N, C-alpha and C positions, 0 to 999 in steps of 0.2 A: 517664595518667588515662583512665578508662573512657569510651569514645566514646558520645555520646547518639544514639539513633535516633528521637527523638521527631518529627523532621521528615519521616520517611519517608512518612507518610500524605499530608501536603501535597504532597510531591514526586510521589507516584503520581498524585494528582489533577491536578497541573500537567502531568506527562508525558503522561497519558492525553488531556488537553485538547490538547496540542501535536500528538499523533498524529491526534486527531479533526479538528483544523483542517487540518493539512498534507495529510492523505489525504482525509478526507470532505468538507471545505468548499472545498478548493482543487483537488487533483489529480483526484479522481474526480467532483467536481461539474461538470466540463466537460460530460459527457454529459447532466447534468440541465438545464443552461441552454442547451444547443446549439440546440434548435428556435427559441427566442426570439431568440438571437443571430444565427442564420441569417436569420431574417425581417427583423431590423433592418439587418444588414450586407451581406446578399446574397451568400452563398457556398454552394456545394453540398456534397454528401456526400463527394466525392473530396477536396476541400480540407479538410473537417473531419477526414477520415481521416489526411491528412498532418500536420495540426496535432497530432493525438493521438499519431502516431508520433514527432514531434519531442519532445513532452512525455515520452514514455517514455524516449527517449534522454537527455533532461535528468535524469530520475530516476536513470538508471544513472550519469551523471556525478556527481550528488550522493552516490549510494551509494558510488562509488569513492573520492571525497574523504573520506567518512566512514570507510570501511574503513581508510584510511591514517592519518587524523588522530585517530580516536576515543580512542586510548590516551593521547595527549599533550595534546590540545586539545579536550576534549568541550564545554566552555563556548563556545568559539569556533564550534564546529559548531552549537550551539543558536542562536547569533546568525545564522549563515549560513542555517539552516533557517527560522527565523522571518522573517528579513529577506527572503529570496528569495520566500517564500510571500506576505508582506505586499506587497512591491513588485509581484510578479506579479499578485496579485489587484487591487490598486489600479490598475495599468496596464490590466488587462483591463476594469475598470469604466469607465475613461476613453477606451477605444479608439473611434476613429471610422471605422476601415476594417479589412478582414480581415487585412491584413499586421500591423498593430499588435496586433490581437486575438490572432492566432496567436503572435506573438513573446512577449507577456506570459503567455499560457497556458503556453508552453514554460518560461519562466523560473520561474513559480510552482511547476511540478512538481519543480523541483530541491530544494525544501524538504523534500518527503517523503523523498527519497533520503538527505538528510543527517540528518534527524531520528532515524531508527531507530538507527543506530550510536551517535549521541551519547547517546541515552537508555539504551542498553544499558550503556554505561560509567558514566553518572551514577547510574543506579539501583543498579548493582552496588556502587558505593563509598559509598552512603548506606544500604544495607539490611543487616540481619544475614544472614549466609551462608545460614541455614536458611530465610529468607523471600525471598531474592532471586529464585528461579525463579518463585514465585507472583506476586510483584509485577511481574516482567518480563512475564508473560503478561497481567496486567491492563492494563498500559500498552499493550502491543502490540495489545490488543483494542479500542483506541480508534477504529479505522476504522468499526466498525459503528455506534456512537453518533454518529460524525461524519456518516455517511450519513443517519441519521435526522434529525439536526439540520438538515442541508442540505435535506432534503425538507420539513420543517416550515417552514423559512425560505422555501422556494420557494412553499409554499402561501400564505404571507402576502404575498409580494412580487411573484412573477411575474405578468405578463410583464416587470416591471421588473428585469431580470437585472443591471443595473448596480449597483443598490443592494445586491443580494445579494452581489456580489463585494466591494463596499465594506465590508460587515459582516464578510466573511471576512478582509479585510486587517486590520481593527481586532482581530479575535479572534486573529490570528496574532501580533500584537505583544503582546497581553495574555498569551497562553499562553507565549510565549518568555520574557517577563519573569518570569512566575510560576516557570518552571523555574529560571531563574538565581537567583531569590530564595530558593528552597527547597533548592537544592543546597548542601550543606555538605561540601566536599572536605576530606579529611584532609591534613595537612601534606605527606605523601609524594606526594600527588596534585597539589599546587599547582605551578605553573611555578617553576623555580628563578630566583633573581636573577642579574644580569649577572655578579657575582663568583662564578662557579661554584665549588663546593667541590673540594678535592683529590680525585683518583680514589680515594684510600684511604678517604675519607669517604662515598663513594657505596655504596649497597647493591649487592651482587653481582647478576648477572643473574638467578640463580635465586631471589633474594629480592624482586625488584621485582614489584609487582603488574602483571599483564597483563590488559588489557581483553579481554572476549569479542569475538572477531572482529577483533582488532587485527592489526597487521602482523607480530607475533611468530608468528602461525600461518600456515603456508604449506601449499599443496596441490601435491604433486608429481605425477609421472606415475602412480604407483600409485593416488593418490587419484582422479585423473581417470578412470583405467581402471575403478575400482570404482564410480564414479558415472556412467559414460557413458550408460547407459540412462535413469537418472533425470534427467540433464541434458536429454536429448532430449525426454523426457516433459514436463519443466517448460516447455520452449520451446513445445511443442504446446499445453499448457494455457493459457499466456499468450496465444498466438495465438487460441485458441478463445474466450477470455473477452472479447476486445476488442469483439466485436459488441454484447454486452449493455452493457458499461460505457460505450461511446461512442454507440451508436445505439439502445439499448433504449427510451428515452423518445421519441425521434423516431419510431420505428416505431409505438409505441402511439398517438401523436398522429395520425400519418398514417392509422392504422386506424380512427380515430373515437372512441377512448376518451375524449378530451377532456383539458383542462388538469389538472383536479383528479385525475382518475383516473390519469393518467400519473405525476403526482407521488406519489400514494399508492403506486403500484407501486415507485417509487424508495425510498420509506420502507420498503417490504417487503424490498428488498434489504438495507438496513441492519439491519432486525430479524432477517433470516435470518443475517447475519454475527454479530450479537450473541448469537444463540441457540447458537452454538458453546460459549459459556461454560456454558450450561445442560446441554448434552449431553456435556460434557467427561468426566464420570465414566464414561459408557458408552464413549466413543471411546478413553479411556485404556487400556481393556482389549483393544482391537483391535491386531493387528499393523499396522505402517506400510503394508504392501502391501494389506491388507484395507481399512484406512481410506482409502487412496488410491482403490481401486476404488469404494467406496461414495460418497465425496465427489465424485469426477469424474463419477460417474453423475448426481449432482445437477446438475452443470454441463450435462450433456447434456440432461437433462429440462427444465431452465429455458430453455435455448436453443431447444429444440423448441417449447416452449409459446409463446414469443414469435414464433417463425417461422411456426407453423401457425395459432395462434388469437390473434393480437394484438388483435383487436377484441372479444374476450370477456373482460371485465374480471376476473371471478372466476378464470378460468384464468391470465390474465396475472399477477394478484397471487400466486397459488400458485406459478407458475413463477419469479417474482422471489424469493419467499421461499426456495424450494428452491435456486435458483442462489446466493443470498447465503450460505446455509449451506454448500453444496457447495464453493464457491470458498474460503471462509475455512477450512473444515475441511481442504481439500486442501493449503493452505499449512502447516497444522499437521502434516499427514502428511509433508510434505517435511522439516520439522525433525526429526521422530521418525525418519525413514528415514536421513537423513545421520548422525544420532547412532548408529543401529544399525550403520551401515557403519564409521564412524570416530569414536568418542566424543571422542578427543583433539582433533579438528579440527571439532567440531560447529558452533562459531560461524562459522568460515570457510566451512564447507559450507553453512550457512544463507544466508550473504551471497551466495555464488556462485549458489546455486539461485534466490534471489529476483531477482538481477540477470538471470539467464537467463529467468525468468518474465516480467519486464518487457520484455526484448528481444523476446520472443515477442509481447507486447502491441503493441509498435511495429510489427512486421510484420503482425500481425492487423488493426490499425486501418487501415493503408493498404490492405490487401487487402479488408477489409469495405467501406470507402468506395468502392472501385473496383467491387466486385460489386454494391453497392446502386445505384450509378449506371448500371450496365450491365444488370442482370437483376432488380433489386428486392430489398427487404428479406428476403422469404421465402427466396430463394436464399442470401443471406448468412448467415442464421441457421441454415439447414439445413446449410450447409457448416461453420459453426462447431461444430455438434453432432457432425458426422462427425470433425472434427479432435480434439475433446475425447475422443470415443470411442477414437480411435487412441492417445491418451496412456495408456490402461489397459494394453494388452499391451506397448507399448514399454517401460514402466517395469519390467516383469518382476514377479516375486513371491517372491523368495527371503527377504525380511526381513518 
């Protein structure tokens, strides 16, 4: 019987919402509420940096679990993603000391790592092959709208950061439930009953559907050799981006921009990320190396703007807008670049590069917190800009 694809629109909306919540409302919203949480709980920039580093490691753990389990248990991964995001957000809202606050922030970040591989598999099995790539890109672009939603929520609620996290917890449950309700797995994708069929009844390995990024794709020594420069560049970009994601709003508040101005700047980050969809026709014509150079330049410019002119709101807004676009476009360049290097392992390449990026963010967050405590925010952001600039020549330019 011909399979119906009428549910794909609802699934895309639900999947985009899950990405928006796990990334925009939970993982990256840490930097948005940080000034108010620090004021209430009494911890400094160095502690904030270590919390962010731990959250990045938790993201990597979630992504690793997702990489291994997405092919066989994508629905279980959705439960894991929504559950850890919800529990982490709810626990953060209820925290009464820095230790509990940090622990729940770290837990909540696991959800984002698990959500992406789960949705890759679920979208692929619910969409027509000719529509799958476009629908995947829409779902994965949920981070930008999530950042915008987090900013608008902050405008309404801050300095009551606890209520903001409580809302995020509820949204995580709703988004995860929506994905499970709109997913319509084919019979071949459903878990087999306990009385497993005879080996002769099973599809041969070549006939089994394989999820993008699943364990069936491996990266050997030749793959690592071909990607070595891009892997180092991804690590550098992650480290460089940590200053804005974690201390951008704190820096603006300390510079006198004020509560509302600093939150609007955060919304500008999300608008910049969402603008990648608008510029996609142009960026699609660029080589991955050229797109990498242009997008990383946006990260450099945005970091410099916040480091040198944090007290000038128009400059800060423009810097956040450019940074948001540059960072998001750079992740797109990574996908295009690994595809150009090895198309057969593009999904695995994307997963490895994104994990490397987040590991860089873990290192960068700890370093930025230490530098801010010792030498001030301007030094941290200028250092971040230099690290981002170094990611351009390190990546090379053959593709």
